[in-house]
C-alpha positions in Angstrom: 165.4 -28.5 43.6 167.0 -28.9 40.3 170.4 -27.9 41.7 170.1 -30.6 44.4 169.3 -33.2 41.7 172.3 -32.1 39.7 174.6 -32.5 42.6 173.3 -35.9 43.4 173.8 -36.9 39.9 177.4 -35.6 39.8 178.2 -37.5 43.0 176.8 -40.7 41.7 178.9 -40.3 38.5 182.3 -40.0 40.2 183.3 -43.5 39.9 182.5 -43.5 36.2 185.0 -43.1 33.4 186.1 -39.9 31.7 183.7 -40.3 28.8 180.9 -40.6 31.1 182.1 -37.5 33.0 182.0 -35.4 29.9 178.5 -36.7 29.1 177.5 -36.0 32.6 179.0 -32.5 32.4 177.2 -31.8 29.3 174.0 -33.0 30.8 174.7 -31.0 33.8 175.4 -27.9 31.9 172.3 -28.4 29.9 170.3 -28.9 33.0 171.9 -25.9 34.6 171.0 -23.7 31.7 167.5 -25.0 31.7 167.3 -24.4 35.4 168.7 -20.9 35.0 166.2 -20.3 32.2 163.4 -21.6 34.4 164.6 -19.4 37.2 164.7 -16.4 34.9 161.2 -17.2 33.7 160.0 -17.6 37.2 161.7 -14.4 38.2 160.0 -12.7 35.3 156.7 -14.1 36.3 157.3 -12.9 39.9 158.3 -9.5 38.7 155.3 -9.3 36.4 152.9 -10.4 39.1 154.4 -8.1 41.8 153.0 -4.9 40.5 149.4 -6.1 40.4 149.8 -7.5 43.8 151.3 -4.2 45.1 148.4 -2.4 43.5 146.0 -4.8 45.0 147.7 -4.5 48.4 147.7 -0.7 48.2 144.0 -0.8 47.3 143.3 -3.2 50.2 145.2 -0.9 52.6 143.3 2.1 51.4 140.1 0.1 51.8 141.1 -0.9 55.3 142.0 2.7 56.2 138.7 3.8 54.9 136.9 1.1 56.8 138.9 2.1 59.9 138.0 5.7 59.5 134.4 4.8 58.9 134.5 2.7 62.1 136.0 5.6 64.0 133.2 7.9 62.6 130.6 5.4 63.6 132.1 5.1 67.0 132.1 8.9 67.5 128.5 9.1 66.2 127.5 6.4 68.7 129.3 8.1 71.5 127.7 11.4 70.6 124.3 9.7 70.4 124.9 8.2 73.9 125.9 11.7 75.2 122.8 13.2 73.6 120.6 10.5 75.0 122.0 11.1 78.6 121.6 14.8 78.1 118.0 14.3 77.0 117.4 12.0 80.0 118.8 14.6 82.3 116.7 17.3 80.6 113.6 15.2 81.0 114.4 14.6 84.6 115.0 18.3 85.2 111.8 19.2 83.4 109.9 16.7 85.5 111.4 18.2 88.6 110.4 21.7 87.4 106.9 20.5 86.7 106.7 19.1 90.2 108.0 22.3 91.7 105.6 24.4 89.6 102.7 22.1 90.6 103.7 22.4 94.3 103.9 26.2 94.0 100.6 26.4 92.3 99.1 24.2 95.0 100.6 26.5 97.7 99.2 29.6 96.0 95.8 28.0 95.7 95.8 27.1 99.4 96.9 30.6 100.4 94.2 32.0 98.1 91.7 29.8 99.8 92.8 30.9 103.3 93.1 34.6 102.4 89.8 35.2 100.6 86.9 36.4 102.7 84.7 33.7 104.0 81.8 35.2 102.0 83.7 34.8 98.8 84.1 31.1 99.3 80.6 30.8 97.9 82.0 32.0 94.6 85.5 30.4 94.4 85.2 27.2 96.5 84.2 24.9 93.6 87.3 25.8 91.6 89.5 25.7 94.6 88.2 22.2 95.6 88.7 21.0 92.0 92.3 22.3 91.9 93.1 20.6 95.3 91.7 17.3 94.1 93.6 17.5 90.8 96.9 18.1 92.8 96.3 14.9 94.8 95.1 12.8 91.9 97.3 9.9 90.8 95.4 9.1 87.6 95.3 12.6 86.0 98.0 13.7 83.6 100.2 16.7 84.3 98.8 18.8 81.5 95.3 18.2 82.8 96.4 19.1 86.3 98.1 22.3 85.2 95.0 23.2 83.2 92.7 22.9 86.2 95.2 24.7 88.5 95.6 27.6 86.0 91.8 28.1 86.1 92.0 28.7 89.8 94.9 31.1 89.3 92.9 33.0 86.7 90.0 33.2 89.2 92.4 34.5 91.8 93.7 37.2 89.5 90.2 38.1 88.4 89.2 38.4 92.1 92.1 40.7 92.7 90.9 43.1 90.0 87.4 43.0 91.5 88.6 43.7 95.0 90.8 46.6 94.1 87.8 48.3 92.5 85.2 47.1 94.9 83.3 43.9 94.5 79.6 43.4 95.3 78.0 40.0 95.1 75.1 38.1 96.6 75.6 35.5 99.4 74.5 34.3 102.7 75.7 35.2 106.2 74.8 34.9 109.9 73.6 38.2 111.2 74.1 39.6 114.6 70.7 38.3 115.8 71.7 34.7 114.9 69.6 34.3 111.7 70.9 33.0 108.4 70.1 35.6 105.8 70.6 36.3 102.2 72.1 39.7 101.1 74.9 41.4 99.4 78.6 41.3 100.3 80.7 44.4 99.6 84.4 43.7 99.4 86.6 46.8 99.4 90.3 45.8 99.8 90.7 43.9 103.1 87.3 45.2 104.4 84.0 43.3 103.9 80.5 44.5 104.5 77.1 42.7 104.4 73.8 44.3 103.6 70.5 42.5 104.1 67.0 43.6 103.5 66.0 42.0 106.8 68.2 44.5 108.7 71.3 42.3 109.3 73.8 44.9 108.1 77.3 45.4 109.4 80.8 44.2 108.9 81.2 40.6 107.8 83.9 38.6 109.5 85.3 35.1 109.8 84.9 33.5 113.2 86.4 30.3 114.4 84.3 27.2 113.9 81.8 29.2 111.8 81.0 27.8 108.4 79.6 31.1 107.1 80.5 34.8 107.5 79.3 36.4 110.7 77.9 40.0 110.6 78.9 42.4 113.4 76.5 45.2 114.1 78.2 48.6 114.0 75.2 50.9 114.6 72.3 52.2 112.6 74.2 55.2 111.3 76.8 53.1 109.5 74.2 50.5 108.5 72.4 53.1 106.4 75.6 54.0 104.4 76.4 50.3 103.8 72.8 49.6 102.5 73.2 52.6 100.2 76.5 51.4 98.9 75.1 47.9 98.3 72.1 49.1 96.4 73.7 51.9 94.3 77.3 50.6 94.0 78.7 54.0 95.2 78.9 56.0 98.3 80.7 56.2 101.6 81.5 53.2 103.9 82.9 53.0 107.4 86.5 51.8 107.5 88.0 49.9 110.4 91.7 50.8 110.4 92.5 47.9 112.7 91.0 45.4 110.2 88.6 44.0 112.7 90.9 44.0 115.7 88.8 46.7 117.4 85.7 44.6 117.2 87.5 41.6 118.4 88.9 43.5 121.4 85.4 44.9 122.1 84.1 41.4 122.1 86.6 40.3 124.7 85.6 43.0 127.2 83.7 41.6 130.2 82.3 42.9 133.4 83.9 42.1 136.8 81.1 39.6 137.5 81.8 37.8 134.2 85.5 37.9 134.9 85.0 36.3 138.3 82.8 33.6 136.9 85.5 32.8 134.4 87.8 32.0 137.3 85.8 28.9 138.3 84.6 27.6 141.6 87.9 28.4 143.4 87.1 32.1 143.1 84.3 31.8 145.7 86.6 30.8 148.7 89.1 33.4 147.6 86.5 36.2 147.5 85.0 34.9 150.8 88.3 35.0 152.6 89.0 38.4 151.1 85.7 39.9 152.1 86.0 38.6 155.7 89.6 39.7 155.9 88.9 43.3 154.7 85.9 43.6 157.1 88.1 42.5 159.9 90.8 45.0 158.8 88.4 47.9 158.7 87.0 46.9 162.1 90.4 46.6 163.7 91.6 49.8 162.2 88.8 51.7 163.9 89.1 49.6 167.1 92.8 50.2 167.5 92.5 53.8 166.4 89.8 54.4 169.0 92.2 53.4 171.9 92.9 56.5 173.9 96.6 57.1 174.7 97.8 58.7 177.9 99.1 62.2 177.3 102.2 63.4 179.2 99.9 66.0 180.8 97.6 63.3 182.2 100.5 61.4 183.7 101.9 64.7 185.2 98.5 65.6 186.8 98.1 62.1 188.3 101.7 62.2 189.8 101.1 65.8 191.1 98.0 64.7 192.9 99.8 61.7 194.4 102.7 63.9 195.4 100.2 66.2 197.1 98.7 63.2 198.8 95.4 63.7 197.0 94.8 60.2 196.1 91.1 60.5 195.3 91.7 63.3 192.8 94.5 61.2 191.2 92.2 58.2 191.0 89.4 60.3 189.5 91.6 61.8 186.8 93.0 58.3 186.0 89.4 57.0 185.5 88.7 59.9 183.2 91.2 58.5 180.7 89.2 56.0 178.6 90.2 52.6 177.4 92.9 50.2 178.6 95.3 53.0 179.3 92.8 54.5 181.8 92.4 51.1 183.4 96.1 50.7 183.7 96.5 54.2 185.3 93.6 53.4 187.7 95.3 50.2 188.8 98.5 52.1 189.2 96.9 54.8 191.4 95.1 52.2 193.5 98.4 50.4 194.2 100.6 53.5 194.4 101.3 53.0 198.1 102.8 49.6 197.6 106.3 48.8 196.5 107.5 49.8 193.0 108.2 46.2 192.0 104.6 45.3 192.8 103.3 48.3 190.9 105.4 47.3 187.9 103.9 43.8 188.0 100.4 45.2 188.1 101.1 47.5 185.2 102.8 44.8 183.2 99.8 42.5 183.9 97.5 45.2 182.4 99.7 45.6 179.4 99.7 41.8 178.8 95.9 41.7 179.2 95.5 44.5 176.6 97.9 43.1 174.0 95.7 40.1 173.0 92.7 42.3 172.8 94.4 44.6 170.4 95.8 41.8 168.3 92.7 39.6 168.1 91.6 38.6 164.7 94.8 40.0 163.1 96.0 36.4 162.5 92.9 36.0 160.2 94.3 38.7 157.9 97.7 37.0 157.9 96.1 33.6 157.1 94.2 35.3 154.2 97.5 36.7 152.9 99.1 33.3 153.0 96.1 31.2 151.8 94.9 33.4 148.9 98.0 32.6 146.7 97.6 28.9 147.5 94.0 29.0 146.5 95.0 30.8 143.3 97.5 28.1 142.7 94.8 25.5 143.3 92.7 27.3 140.6 95.7 27.2 138.3 96.1 23.5 138.7 92.4 22.8 138.2 92.4 25.1 135.2 95.4 23.4 133.6 93.8 20.0 134.2 90.7 21.2 132.4 92.9 22.6 129.6 94.7 19.3 129.1 91.4 17.5 129.0 90.2 19.8 126.2 93.5 19.3 124.4 92.9 15.5 124.6 89.4 16.0 123.0 89.9 18.8 120.6 93.7 18.9 120.1 95.7 22.2 119.9 94.5 23.5 116.6 91.7 25.7 118.0 92.9 28.0 120.9 89.3 29.1 121.6 88.5 25.6 122.9 91.3 26.0 125.5 90.3 29.5 126.6 88.1 28.4 129.5 90.7 26.3 131.2 93.5 28.9 130.6 91.2 31.7 131.9 90.4 29.7 135.0 94.1 29.0 135.6 95.2 32.6 135.2 92.3 34.5 136.8 92.5 32.6 140.1 96.2 33.2 140.3 95.6 36.9 139.6 92.9 37.3 142.2 95.0 35.3 144.7 97.8 37.8 144.4 95.4 40.7 144.4 94.0 39.5 147.7 97.3 38.4 149.3 99.2 41.6 148.7 96.8 44.1 150.3 96.1 41.6 153.1 99.8 41.4 153.9 100.1 45.1 153.9 97.0 45.6 156.1 98.3 43.0 158.5 101.6 44.8 158.8 100.0 48.2 159.3 97.5 46.9 161.9 100.2 45.0 163.8 102.3 48.1 163.8 99.4 50.1 165.0 98.6 47.7 167.8 102.3 47.5 168.8 102.4 51.3 169.0 99.5 51.3 171.5 101.3 48.7 173.6 104.5 50.7 173.4 102.6 53.8 174.5 101.2 51.9 177.5 104.7 50.6 178.4 106.1 54.2 178.1 103.3 55.5 180.4 103.9 52.7 182.9 107.6 53.4 183.0 107.0 57.1 183.4 104.5 56.5 186.2 106.9 54.2 188.1 109.8 56.5 187.7 107.8 59.6 188.7 106.4 57.8 191.7 109.9 56.7 192.8 111.2 60.3 192.7 108.7 61.7 195.2 108.8 58.6 197.3 112.5 59.2 197.8 112.0 62.8 198.6 
């Protein structure tokens, strides 16, 4: 700024005189020196103030770097905390899932425990099992409280296992074989359960469908005494059913033929009626057809010899001695022996035709029985299935015993229909063949008579 003032001053002084120029030069030189001195002082001040500023700048840069590093550390800490928080959330979620899984498994174990224990033992454990099931379904109860209640049931289950392995005797109620509800002692030895009652209802205790209490099966006085001794003393021998109750169940399903037929329903009566009538007819026809006398070759030869010798009366007498339709045919043949062979053939054929319906009468009834019995069995199947579907509508499919009546009716009628049809078909075939053999024998005799008569007529 001072240099610019000096230049303006010099320029304004140009038109002045030499004296003035020297004064101006002197002034200018003085001003220049002063300006240079000021500049030097200013530079000195700047130089003297640069070091503190540099120090201050360096300090500020270090402070900024420290702040930046601290910000980075805080950022990393925050990020680590966020990661830890997410990890904790995932762990909490996993622990909750594990808790839910454990609760579900405990619930399944308790349900299996409830279904596997003997029905007599439910009097001991049912309260804890019910409490555990209610805790599992509760929406207001905490998880710790639920686990506590469930673990009590688990402890009871393990305690029960120890008792059963060594034999467990406890008091309870059961339905005895005579139908009375009695108090006594249950004896649990592994999978086998016994019941001993002072009133005499001693036997094997079992679970039955739709029964709220254990049902006692009588196994005989001999075994009852050993069970009573075991219940009273805690030691002794006991009968063991190696089939775990299956033998008693199979024995309970055994039924007489009358009961079996009754289980088939009303359709069984026409099936058995047809069967009875058909078999009576078959027996009658068997003896009737078997009683038909067949002409022996000797008889035919004797008759032809008498006719050849012109001893017609003797031939007629011998023909009459042959019983049955064959004798009648031979008698007619001898009576018409003097006529033409064509006429004799017609007479013999007429006798054969008249005999055939007599031999085959009532055989169609057996054939009708063979064809109708399976149809009646099918009718019983249809009615039984209709009854089964009605029971399913009322009771559902959970209890198979409710459906046993309809299924039995459906299967038993089909069974008896086939049992009746197959023998009827075989009997009809045998009797038809037997009747045809008689007719064939008569035809053979007739042909032999006509041929023999033709030979000596030609001679």
